[in-house]
TIVO-674265 format. One record per residue (C-alpha): x, y, z; residue in three letters. Coordinates in steps of 0.25 Angstrom, whole numbers, plus 5000, padded with zeros to 4 digits. Example, Ala and Ser with C-alpha at 12.3 -4.5 7.8 and 13.67 -1.06 7.14 Angstrom:
504949825031ala;505549965029ser;
END
This chain:
565338834681met;565138854695thr;564639004693glu;563738954682phe;563038854691phe;563038944703his;561638994707asn;562039144708cys;562439144694thr;561539234685thr;560939174672asn;561739284664glu;563039234670arg;562639094668lys;562439124653arg;563839184652glu;564439064658ile;563638974649glu;564139044637glu;565639034642leu;565538894644leu;564838864631asn;565938944623asn;566938864631phe;566338734627ala;566338764612gln;567838794612gln;568538684605ile;569538644616gly;568638664627ala;568638514631trp;570038514635arg;569738614646phe;568538534650cys;569438414651leu;570338484661tyr;569138534669phe;568538394670leu;569838344676ser;570138454685ser;568838514691thr;567838454701arg;566738554698asn;565538484692asp;565038604684tyr;566438614677val;566438464674met;565038454669met;565338574660tyr;566638514654ser;565838384651leu;564838464644thr;565938524635val;566438384632phe;565038334629glu;564738444619asn;566138424613leu;565838274611ile;564338284606asn;564438404598lys;565838434594met;566638304594trp;566838294578leu;567638424579gly;568538384590val;569938344586pro;570238194587ser;571438224596gln;570438294606asp;569438184605lys;570438084609met;570838164621glu;569438184626ile;569138034624arg;570337994633ser;570238104643cys;568738104647leu;568737954650pro;570037964658lys;569338084666leu;568137994669leu;568937874674leu;569837964683ala;568638044689his;567337954688his;567437924703lys;567438064707thr;566638144697leu;565138174701pro;564238074694tyr;563638174684phe;565038224679ile;565438074678arg;564238044670asn;564338164661lys;565838124658leu;565437984655cys;564438044645lys;565438124638val;566338004636ile;565237924630val;564938044621asp;566338024615ile;566037884614gly;564737914606arg;565537994596gln;566837914595asp;566737764600trp;567237674594pro;567937744583met;568737844591phe;568437804605tyr;568537654604his;568737624619asp;567537704623phe;566637574626phe;567737484630thr;568137594641asn;566737584646ile;566737434647leu;568137444654gln;567537544664leu;566337454667ile;567337324669gln;568237394679ser;567637394693pro;568137534696val;567437604684thr;566237514683thr;565237624686pro;565937724677leu;565837614666gly;564337594668leu;564037744667ile;564837754654met;564137634649leu;562737684652lys;563137824646thr;563637754633thr;562337674632ser;561537804634glu;562337894624glu;562737794613leu;561537694612ala;560537804610cys;561337934607pro;560638064610arg;561638154603glu;561638164588asp;562538054582leu;562438004568ser;561537884566val;562637804561ala;563437834574arg;562137804583lys;562037664576glu;563537644577glu;563537674592leu;562337584595arg;563037464587lys;564237484595leu;563537484608leu;562737364605leu;564037294602asp;564437314617gln;563037284623val;563437134626gln;564737174633thr;564037284641val;562937204646leu;563937094650gly;564737194658leu;563437244665leu;562937104668thr;564337074674gly;564337204683ile;562937174688leu;563137024691glu;564437044698ser;563937144707ile;562637064710trp;563536934713asp;564537014721lys;563537064731his;562636944730ser;562236884743val;562936754743thr;562036624745ala;562536604759ala;561536704765thr;560336634769pro;559136664760pro;558236774765pro;556936734773ser;555736664768pro;555636754756thr;556736674749ser;555636574745gly;555136674735glu;555436604722ser;554036544722gly;553336474711asp;553136594702leu;554536624702leu;555036494698ser;554036494687ser;554536634683leu;556036604684leu;556036464678gln;557436434685ser;557436434700pro;558936484699ser;558436614693ala;557436634704ala;558536594714lys;559436704708leu;558436804709leu;558136774723asn;559536804728gln;559636914738pro;559937044732ile;561437084734pro;561837204742ile;562637304733leu;563637404738asp;563437544732thr;564537534721glu;563937404716ser;562537464716glu;563037584708tyr;563637494697ile;562437404696cys;561537524694ser;562437584683leu;562437444676ala;560937434677leu;560837574671glu;561737534660cys;560937414657leu;559637494657ala;560137584647his;560737474638leu;559437394638phe;558737524633ser;559437514619trp;560037374617ile;559137274611pro;558737144619leu;559637034616ser;560436924622thr;561537014627ser;560537044638ile;560936914645thr;560136834655pro;561136864666ser;561037014664leu;559537004665leu;559636924678thr;560637024684thr;559737144680ile;558637064688phe;559437044700his;559637194701phe;558137214698ala;557937144712arg;558537264719phe;557337344716gly;556337244722cys;557137204735asp;556537274747thr;557537204756arg;558637284750val;557937414756arg;557737344769lys;559237314771met;559637454767ser;558737514778ser;559137414789val;560537454789asn;560037594792gly;561037674784ser;560537764773ser;561637714764gln;560937584763asn;559537634760ser;560137714749val;560737574744leu;559337514745gly;558837624735gln;560037604726glu;559737454725arg;558337484722gly;558837564711arg;559637444705leu;558237374704gly;557637494697val;558837494687leu;558737344684ala;557237354681met;557637474672ser;558537374664cys;557437264664ile;556337364659asn;557337414648glu;557337274643leu;555837254645met;555437374637ser;556037314624lys;554837254616asn;555737184605cys;556237054612val;557136964604pro;556836814605met;558036784612glu;557736884623phe;556336834626glu;556936734636glu;557636844643tyr;556436924644leu;555636814651leu;556836794661arg;556736944664met;555236944666phe;555436824675gln;556436894683gln;555637024684thr;554436944689phe;555236884700tyr;555537024704leu;554037064703leu;553736944712gln;554836984722lys;554237134722ile;552837084724thr;553136974734lys;552336974747glu;552836924760asn;552536954775asn;553437074776ala;552937144764his;551737174756thr;551937184741val;551637334742lys;552637364753ser;553637294745arg;553337374732leu;553437504741glu;554837474745glu;555337464731leu;555937574724asp;554837644716glu;555637654703ser;555837504704tyr;554337474705ile;554237574693glu;555237494685lys;554637364689phe;553237414684thr;553837454671asp;554437314669phe;553037254671leu;552437354662arg;553437314651leu;553237174654phe;551737174652val;551737274640ser;552937224632val;553237074636his;552037014641leu;551536954628arg;552936904626arg;553036834639ile;551636784641glu;551836674632ser;552936614640tyr;552236494647ser;553236514658gln;552936654661phe;551836664672pro;551036784668val;549936764678val;550936764689glu;551636884683phe;550236954684leu;550036914698ala;551436984702leu;551037104693leu;549737114701phe;550437114714lys;551437214709tyr;550237304704thr;549437304716phe;550537334726his;551137454719gln;551537564729pro;551137684721thr;549937714712his;550837744700glu;551437604702gly;550037544702tyr;549637624689phe;550837574682ser;550437424686cys;549037454681leu;549637494668asp;550337354667ile;549037284670trp;548337364659thr;549437324649leu;549237184653phe;547737184652leu;547937254638asp;548837144634tyr;547837034639leu;546637104632thr;547437114618ser;547936974620lys;546536914622ile;546036994610lys;547036934601ser;546836794606arg;545336784608leu;545536624607ala;546236604621asp;545536734627lys;545036644639glu;546436574641ala;547136714642val;546036774651leu;546036654660asn;547536664662arg;547436804667tyr;546036814673glu;546436804688asp;547436904686ala;546537004680leu;545436984690val;546437004701leu;546937134694leu;545437184692leu;545137164707thr;546337224712glu;546237354703val;544837364707leu;545237364722asn;546237464719arg;545237574715ile;544337544727gln;544537624740phe;544037504747arg;545237424744tyr;546337534741asn;545937654748gln;547337694753ala;547937704739gln;546737764732leu;546637874742glu;548037924738glu;547537944724leu;547338084720asp;545938114715asp;546038264714glu;547138304704thr;547038274689leu;548238224682asp;548438224667asp;548638074667asp;549138034653val;548637894654arg;547137934655ser;546937984641arg;545537984637val;544937954623glu;545038094617gln;546538094621gly;546438204631gln;547038194644leu;546038164655gln;546438214669gln;546238114680gln;546638114695thr;547538004701glu;546337924706trp;545637934693gln;546837884686arg;547037764696tyr;545537724694leu;545637734679arg;546837654677gln;546237544687ser;544937544679leu;545637524666glu;546237394672val;544937354676val;544337374663ala;545437294656lys;545137184665val;543637194662met;543937184647glu;544637054649leu;543736994660leu;542437064660pro;541636964670thr;542736964680his;542937114680ala;541437144681phe;541237044693ser;542437104700thr;542037244698leu;540537244700phe;540437194714pro;541337294719val;540537404712leu;539237344719gln;539837354733asp;540137504731asn;538837524725leu;538137464737glu;538737574746val;538437684737tyr;536937644734leu;536837624749gly;537137764752leu;535637804751gln;535337754765gln;536337854771phe;535637974764val;534938054773val;534138184770thr;534638304778ser;534238454778gly;535138494766thr;534938364758gly;535438224758his;536538174767arg;537338044767leu;537337994781asn;538637924781ile;539638004791thr;540537914798ala;541937934793glu;542237794790asn;540937774782asp;541237894774cys;542637844771arg;542037704767arg;540937774758leu;542037864751his;542837734748cys;541637664743ser;541137784734leu;542537794728arg;542537654725asp;541137654719leu;541637764710ser;542837694705ser;542037564703leu;540937634695leu;542137684686gln;542537544684ala;541237494680val;541037604670gly;542437574664arg;541937434662leu;540737474654ala;541337444640glu;541537294644tyr;540037274644phe;539637324630ile;539837274616gly;539937124613asp;539837094628val;538637174631phe;537737044632ala;538736964639ala;538937064650arg;537537134650phe;537137094664asn;538437144671asp;538337274663ala;536837294667leu;537137264681thr;538137384681val;537237474673val;536137454683glu;536937474695arg;537537604689leu;536137664685val;535637634699lys;536837704705val;536737824697thr;535337844700leu;535537814715tyr;536537924715gly;535738024708ser;534437994716gln;535038004730ile;535938124725lys;537238074732leu;537938184725tyr;537238294733asn;537238214746ile;537938274759glu;538938174765thr;539838174777ala;541138194769val;540638284757pro;542038304752ser;542238154750val;540938084749leu;540238184740lys;541238174729pro;541138024730asp;539638014729leu;539738104717ile;540838024710asp;540137894712val;538837954706his;539638004694ala;540437874692gln;539137794692ser;538537884681leu;539937874673ala;539937724675ala;538437714669leu;538937804658gln;540037704654ala;538837594652tyr;538137684642ser;538737604630his;538137474637trp;536837544639leu;536837574624ala;537037434621gln;536037384631phe;535037484624tyr;535237424610ser;535137284615glu;533737304623val;533037424616his;532137324608arg;531737224620gln;531637274634asn;532337404636pro;531737424650glu;533037394657gln;533837494648phe;532837604649ile;532837594665ser;534337604665leu;534437724656val;533237794663ser;533837774677thr;535137824673ala;534537954668leu;533837964681glu;535137964687ala;535738064678ile;534738174677thr;534738224692pro;536238244690leu;536138334678ile;536038464686ser;537038574689ser;536938544704lys;537638404702val;539138394703gln;539838404690glu;540538264691lys;539138194693leu;538438284683leu;539438254672leu;539338104674ser;537838114673ala;537938194660cys;538938094654his;537937984657leu;536838054651leu;537638084638val;538037934637ser;536537894639leu;536137994628ala;537337964618thr;537737814620thr;536437744625val;535337844618arg;534137774623pro;532837814615val;532137844628phe;533137944634leu;532438074629ile;531138024636ser;531637994649ile;531238114659pro;532638124665ala;533238154651val;532038254649gln;532438324662lys;533838344657val;533338404644phe;532538504652asn;533638534661arg;534638564650ile;533638654641thr;533138734653asp;533838864653thr;533438894667ser;534138764673ala;535638784677gln;536538744666arg;537438624669leu;538938634669pro;539538644655asp;540038494654lys;538738444659ala;537838534651gln;538538484638val;538438334642leu;536938344645val;536638424632cys;537438324624arg;536638204631ala;535238274628leu;535638314613ser;536138164611asn;534838114617val;534138184605leu;535138174594leu;535738034595leu;534937924587pro;534337824596trp;535037684595pro;534237564591asn;533137644584leu;532937664569pro;533037814563glu;531437824562ser;531337814577glu;532337914581gln;531338024583gln;532338124577trp;531238234575ala;530838244590val;532338234594arg;532738344584ser;531738434590thr;532138404604asn;533638424601his;533338554594ala;532638604607ser;533738554616leu;534838634608ile;533938754607ser;533838754622ala;535338734624leu;535738844614thr;534638954618arg;535539054624glu;536639024613tyr;535739054602arg;535339184608gln;536739234607leu;536639254592lys;535839374593ser;536739454602asn;538039394598ala;538339514588ile;538239614599leu;539439654607pro;539439584621gln;539739634634arg;540839544642lys;539839484652val;538839454640gln;540039394632leu;540339294644glu;538939244645asp;538839224629thr;540139144630lys;539539054641val;538339034632ile;539139004620ile;540038904628his;538938834634gln;538038814622thr;539238774612leu;539838674622ser;538438604622val;538238614607leu;539638574603glu;539438444612asp;538138414606ile;538638414592val;539938344596glu;539138224602ser;538338194590ile;539338224579ser;539538074577gly;538038044577glu;537038014565ser;536738124555thr;535338144561lys;535838174575ser;536738274569arg;535738344561gln;534738364573ile;535938414581cys;536338514570tyr;534838564568gln;534738594583ser;536138664583leu;535938744570gln;535538874577glu;536638864587ser;537638844577val;537238964569gln;537239044581val;538638994584ser;539139044570leu;538439174572ala;539139194585leu;540539154581phe;540939284574pro;540539364587ala;541439284596phe;542639264586ile;543539344596his;543139264608gln;544039144606ser;543339064617asp;541939074611val;542539044597thr;543238924602asp;541938864607glu;541138904594met;542138844585leu;542138714594ser;540638704592phe;540838724577phe;541938624576leu;541038524583thr;539838564573leu;540838544561phe;541238404566gln;539938354570gly;538838424561leu;539438484549arg;538538404540val;537338444547gln;537738594547met;537738594532gly;538638654522val;538138804521pro;538138824536phe;539538754538thr;540138844527glu;539538964534gln;540238924547ile;541538904541ile;541439034533gln;541139104546thr;542339044553phe;543239074541leu;542839224541asn;542939234556met;544339174557phe;545139284549thr;546639294550arg;546539394561glu;545539314569gln;546439194568leu;547639264572ala;546839324584glu;546439184588ser;547739114587ile;548739224591leu;547939294602his;546939214608glu;547739104613gly;547338964614ser;545838984613thr;546039064600gly;546838954594cys;545838854598arg;544738934590val;545638934578val;545938784580glu;544438754581lys;544138834568phe;545238754561leu;544638624566lys;543238664560ile;543938684547leu;544638544548gln;543238484549val;542738564537val;543938534528val;543738384531gln;542338384526glu;542238294514pro;541438334502gly;541438474495gln;540638554505val;541738624512phe;542838624501lys;542538774498pro;543138804511phe;544438744509leu;545138864503pro;544738964514ser;545038854525val;546438834519ile;546638984517ser;546239004532leu;547238904536cys;548438944528met;548239094527glu;547539124540gln;547839024551val;549238964546tyr;549939104546pro;549539134560ile;550039004566ile;551138964557ala;552139044565glu;551639024579arg;552338914587ser;551138874594ser;550438754589pro;549038814591asp;548138804579val;549238734570lys;548738594572ala;547338624568glu;547738704556leu;548638594551phe;547538494553glu;546638584545leu;547638594534leu;547838444534phe;546338424534arg;546238514522ile;547238434514leu;546738304519his;545238314516his;545338414504asn;546538354496trp;545838374483arg;545738524486tyr;547238524483phe;547438394474phe;546338384464lys;546838264456ser;545838144456ser;546438004459val;546137954445leu;546938074439ala;548138054447ser;548137904444val;548037934429gln;549038044429arg;550038004440gly;550338094451ile;551038204443ala;549938294439glu;549038304451glu;548238434452gln;548438524463met;547538634468glu;547638744479asn;549138714479glu;549538844486ala;548638804498gln;549138664498phe;550638714498ser;550338814509ala;549738704518ile;550938614516met;551838734519gln;551138744532ala;551338604535phe;552838614532gly;552938734541gln;552338664553ser;553438564552phe;554438674555leu;553738704569gln;554138644582pro;552638594586asp;552838444585ile;551338414586his;551038504574leu;552238434566phe;551738294569lys;550238334565gln;550638394552asn;551638284548leu;550538184551phe;549538274542tyr;550538274530leu;550838124531glu;549238104531thr;549138184519leu;550238104512asn;549537974516thr;548138014512lys;548438104501gln;549838084496lys;550238224500leu;551738204498tyr;551538144484his;550838264479lys;551638344469lys;551538474476ile;552038414489phe;553138324482arg;553738434474thr;553638554483thr;553538514497met;553938374499leu;555438394502phe;555138524510gln;554338434520phe;555438324520val;556438434523asn;555638494534val;555438364541leu;556938324540leu;557338464546gln;556338434558val;557038304560leu;558438364560val;558038474570his;557438374579lys;556238464582ser;555138364581his;555938234585asp;554638164591leu;554138154576leu;555438094570gln;554737974565glu;553538044559glu;554438144552ile;555238034547gly;554037964541ile;553538094535ala;554838114528thr;554837984522tyr;553437994517asn;553838124510met;555138074505ala;554537944499ser;553638024490val;554938064482asp;556137974487phe;556938004475asp;556838154477gly;557038144492phe;558438064490tyr;558938134478ser;558438284480ala;557938304494phe;558938234503leu;560238294496pro;559538434497glu;559138414511phe;560538374515leu;561138484507ala;560338594514ser;560738534528cys;561738634535asp;562738594546gly;563238464538val;564338454528asp;564238394514ser;564938264518asn;563938244530gln;562738274520lys;563238164511asn;563238064523val;561838104527leu;561338084512gly;562137954511arg;561537904524asn;560037934520phe;559837804512lys;558837804501met;557837714508asp;556337724504arg;555737654516asp;555137724528leu;556037664539pro;557337684532ser;557037824527phe;556637874540thr;557837814546gln;558637884536asn;557938014539val;558238004554his;559737964551arg;559838094542leu;559338184552val;560138124563asn;561438134556asp;561138274550leu;561038314565arg;562238244569tyr;563138304558tyr;562638444561arg;563038414575leu;564438364571cys;564638484562asn;564238584572asp;565338524582ser;566538544572leu;567438654576pro;567338774567pro;568238764554gly;568338614554thr;568638564540val;567538454537lys;568038354527leu;
END
C-alpha cells in the first residue's frame, strides 16, 4: 500500500498493484485477513483498503456470505470500533462506522436486532456519546435515503423502522444539548452585563408574548469546553440531517426548538469572540470560531424545518414560536449601541452564519409569510424594519444582493396579494407604505456615488460575467459586469415599488434626477474653444472627481427613469400624463443639448475618466427616451386630431438630437443608442410626418450615397431597418385611403435598389472562377447586403399584407440574384450559411408574397444542390459551419411542410426521402448531436401537419366503421420515421431523447398516434421495451418522470395486451434474474390502470430488477438457488 501511494511509483507498477489488490478482495475469505489487518496495523492505507474490502463484501456480495461468517463480522467490527475509536484517525473511524451501518441496512432488525439499541446505548453512555452520535448521523444518511440499490420493499421497511425511533432519538438529542447548556450556564449570581441588558424592549415583548421566554433568551451564553463543544456540534449535525426527512410533527417539541435557538445565539454573539481574544492564547480564538460554528449548525437545523411547505395544523403554533425566536436574534444582530454600528457588528460575525441567516429570511418570506401575516400578534411592519436594517448593513455585495432578492420576493407577494384582493387594496398599501418609501429611498441612495462612493468603486465595471440571473426575453444569456448587475438588481426593486406606489416613487426619483441634470446642463459655461476644438475648462482634481461622480449618478438615474416608462402607459396614461410629459421634455432637451455642444468629442482634463462618462450619459439619455416610445405612440393617438403641435415638436427635436450622431466618426456606444432610438420612432411611434422632416431625409441621403463611408455593421443594419419601416409600416390613426402607398412603394424600391447595387452586379460574374482577393471582396458584399435585407424582412414579417407586398416587390430582384449565386458558393459554407439564413427569413416572413412557382423553384434548387455527397461534406468535414448550413436548410423545409393547403404537398415525398435516405444515414451513427435535433423536428412537423398524407380516413368514415379499418398510405415511409425515433432513444444524448419523447407524446395527444393500428400492432411494445430498458440502465435518469408517463400512455392503449403478453415476455427476456425472482417482480406489478399507481409500479419493477441482478452477481460461483 505504501508503495502504491509513493510518489516515485510508476503508473505501470500502480496498475499491477491495483490488480493484485482487486483480485485479493474478490476472494471469498479475504475478509478474515482484513479483520486481522485492521486490529494489528497502524498504517492508514492498509486500514482504508481493508474497510473497502468489507464495504464491497456487504454491499455487493452479502447474500452469498455464509450466515456463520455474517455473525462473526457483525460481532467483530463493532468490538473493534469500541476498542479503538479513541485512537483511530477520524476518517478511518467514520469509514468503520459506515461499514457497520451498511450491515444494519442489510440485516436490521431480522438478523442484527440490537443494531439500533447499541447506537442508543453508545449515545447514553458519556464515554462514547460522540461515537454514538456519529453512528446515528451515518444511520440517518444511509438508511433514510439509501443510495445503494435495495428493493423498494426494503427501502419502505427501513424508513418505517426509523420513523418508529424518531421520538426516542429526538428526546435523547434534546437531553444532551439541554444538559450541556445547563451545566455550563452562568448562574444567576453573576451581575447582569452593563446597560445592554435592558434590550427586551417593546418589540420583544410583543414578539415573545411571555416575558419569561424573553428572559430565557437574554441569559448570557455559557462558555463550553472543547469536548462539550464537539458533542453539541455532532448533535446539531444529527438534527439537521433528521429534519431533512422526518415530517413536521409534534415529536419536534417546543423544548427542542428552544434549545436549538439557544445554540443559534452562538453565531450572533460578538462578545464570545472578544473574550477569546482578550485571553491572548490562540487556543481561545480557535474556540471562538468553533462556537461560531455551533451557531451556523443550529441555523442549518432551523432552515431545514423552515423549508418544508407542508405544515400540519398542530405545528403552526411551533412555527410562530420559531419566527419569534429568530426575530429576537435578528434584533440582537442589528442592534446599535455606542460601541458598535450595525455594520461593524455584522462584519464581526461568521460569514456562513450570515448566509444561513439570510437563507432563513428568504424562506420566511417565500414560504411562510402568507401564513404568518394573518396572525394579529405578529408584527410584520416591525419585522420589515429589522430586515431593512439587516439589508443595508450587509458587509459584502453578495450579501446585499441576497437581501435585495428577499425584498423582491416580498414586493411580488404584495403585488399579487393586492391583485387578488382589490377591495382592501388601500388598507394593505397603507400598512406598508412607509416601509416601501424607505426601501425605495435607500436603494436609490445605494446606486449613487454621492452617497455610496466607497462601496461602488469596489464594483468591477470591466469584466463580463455570465450571470444566470440576467436572462433576456429571448432566453439567451446576457453578459454583464458586476456594476451592471448591481444597478440592474437595484432598479428592479425600484420598479416593483413604482408599480405599487407610483406617485411616491416618482416624487422620490425625479428631484434627484433634476439635481444631477442641472450639473450636466451647466457644463456649457465651462466649454472653451481651443486651437484643436472644444475643451472642458474644469481642471482642479477635486472638481473633476465631483463631476465624475455626478455624471455616473446621472447615468444610473437616467436608467432608472427609463425602467419606469411602463408605469405611465395604458389605463393610467391620462392620470399620470403630466409626470410623463415632464420626463420626456427633459429627456428631449438633454439629448439635443448633448448632440449640439458635442460633449462626446470634447477634450477634458482627465480624458480616460471624463470622456467615457460624458459619452455614457449621452447614450443613456437616448436610451431612456427610447423607453418612452410607447408613451409617445399613445400620446400621438390621443392628440393627432386636435392640437398635435406639442407632439410634433417633441419628435422633431428628438430627431435633431439623433441625426448628427449617425456618422462613422461617433463612438459606437453612442451611435448604436441613436440608431435604436431612430428605429423605435419609426417602428413604435410611426408619425405620418416623419418622412418629411429634413433630419430624416438627411439620413436617407447619407445611407444611399455610395461615396459616404459605411457605418459599422450593427449601426448600418439598424438605420436601414428604420428607413425601411418609415416607408413600409402603415401610419396609425389613418384610413387605408390616406396611406399614400404608391409614393411610399416607389421610395422603398429606390432605397432597396441603392442598398443592393453592388450585390446585384455580382450576378453577371458569379459564374467565372474568382481569384482569392476577389473572393474575399465578394464575400464582404454578400455579408453586408444580406445582413441588411434579412433584418428588413424580419422586422416586417408580422405586419399587414400591404407592407409585406411592397417589401417583396422591392426585394424581388435581390432574391433572384441570391438564388442564382447560391450554386456558385455551395462549397463556401460561411456564404451558404448567410444565404440560407436570408432564405429562411424570407420563407418565414414573405412566403405568401413570393408565390408558389418561385417558392417551388427555390426548394427544387436546394434539393438538387444538397446531394448525398454535398450533405456528407457539410456535416462530416466542415465542422460547425457545415452543420449549421444543413440545419438551416432543414429549418426552411420545416416552414414548407407546415404550410396549410395543398400548395406544397407535392414536395412531401422528396422531403421525406431527403430526410430518411440522405440526411439520416449520415447522422444516425454519429454520437454528436449536430443536425439531429433539427432533423427530428422536421420529421415531427411532417407527421403533425400532414397526417392525412399517411392516414387518409375521414372522420365520418371512422365513426361509421369503427377504428378497425383505417386506410394507411405511404406506410413504408411512416415506419421508417418511427424506426428513426426508436433508434434515437438508444443514444446517450439526453436533450434529443427529451425532445423526441415530447414529439411522440404530442402526436399521440393531437392525432392519437399510439391508437393507430400500425403503431399498436407492430411498434407499441417495442417502444415500451426500449423505454423500460433505458430506465433499467439508468442512462437518462433526469427524465425518469417523463419516461414513466410515456410508458403509461403507450400501455394504456392496450392494457390487456400489456399485462397478459408484454409484461411476462419482458420478464422472461430479462437476464441476470432467476425464475423465482421473475415471478416476484411480476406479482409486485399490480394491475393498476391509473397513472400514479402505474408509474409507481414501473419504478418499483425497475428498482427491484436492478437490485436482484446485483444480488445474483454477488453469489459465489456454484451456489444452488432454491
